[in-house]
N, C-alpha and C positions, 0 to 999 in steps of 0.2 A: 504494500500500500504506500502511496506517495504522500509525504507530509504536505499539509496545507501551507500556503504562503505564511500565515501567522505562526505556524509551528517552526518553519525554517527561520523566520526572523527571531523567534524566541531563543534560538540556539546561539545567537551572536552575543559575544561578551563586549558590549559597548563600553567606552570610557565613562568615567563619572559625569562627563559633559554630555553623554548620550551619543557619542560618535564612534565610528570605526573607519580606519583607513581603507580605501578601495583602490587597489592596483588595477589599472585598466590595461588589458593585453589584447593584441590582435589575435583573434581566435585561431587562424590557420597558420600563421608564421611564428607565433609565440613572442613577437616583438612587444616589449613593454612600452606603452604609449604615454601614460600619465598616472598621477596619483590624485585622488580626490577624497572627500570625506562624505560619509553617509550616516544619517541617523535612521531610526526604524522606518520613518515615513518615506525617506528618500529610497531606502532599500525596497520598501513595499511598492512604490511607484515604478522602480526599475524592474522588479520581478513581474509586475502585472501589466506594464505597458509595452515592454520590449524595447524601450529606449532608456538610456542611462540618465538618472537624476541624482544630483549631488546636493549637499547642504553647504552653502557658502558661509564660511566662518567670518569672513570680512564684511559681507553684506547682510548676514543673518537672514538669509532667505534661500528657498529652493531654486535651483536652476537646472534645466534640462539641457544637456549638451547638444549644441547645434541649433537651438531655437532662434538665435540671432545670426549665427555665422553660416548655418546650413551644413556644418561639419558634424553630422550626427553620429551617434554610436548605437548600433543595433545589437542588442544583447543576444549572444549565442551560448552563454553558459555562465554560471556563478558558483563559486566554491568558497569554503571557509578554510583558513589555515588550521593547523593542529591544535592551537590554543583557542580557536574560535574568536580571535580578536582582530583579525584582518580578513578582508574580502578580496577575492580575485574575480574580477568581472571580465569575461571573455567577450569581445565585441567584433563586429564588422565595422571598421572605421570608414566613414565616408568623408574624404578630405583630410586636412591636417588635424591632428589631435591637440596641438599646442596653440595657445592664444597668440603666440608669436608668429604663427603661420607655418611652423615646421611640422613634419610628420609626427615626431615624438617630443615630449618635454625633456627627454634625457639625452639630448645630443649637444648641449651647450658647453659643457665643461667636463673634461675627463679628469677624474681623480685617480690617476694611476697609483697602484700600490708602491710603497717605498721598496726599493730593490733589496734592502737588508731584511725586510719583513718576511721574505720568502725563503731566506737561507737559514 
């Protein structure tokens, strides 16, 4: 038997502020696109609408990715990590994922490991 949306949301260990980090990943390539924050309602909207919705910590409001830019994220899967405190949302990304216009938010600055750290 498949858990209801409410049962799935109840398994998430949200922070004391009621949020969980949501890693957004391209479903077919595994490319990490961005990170956003979800509360229970944002996750509910994401799981029931098929489009990713976030909670904006700076604006204190919900925002659905792509409503103004057209760069939507179509949900293809959702998972919890082993501690149930982080979400992995697998999407089909339409257009750039980053607000800067790049495909991913993780291409701006490489933090290469220190050479001595691997020896």
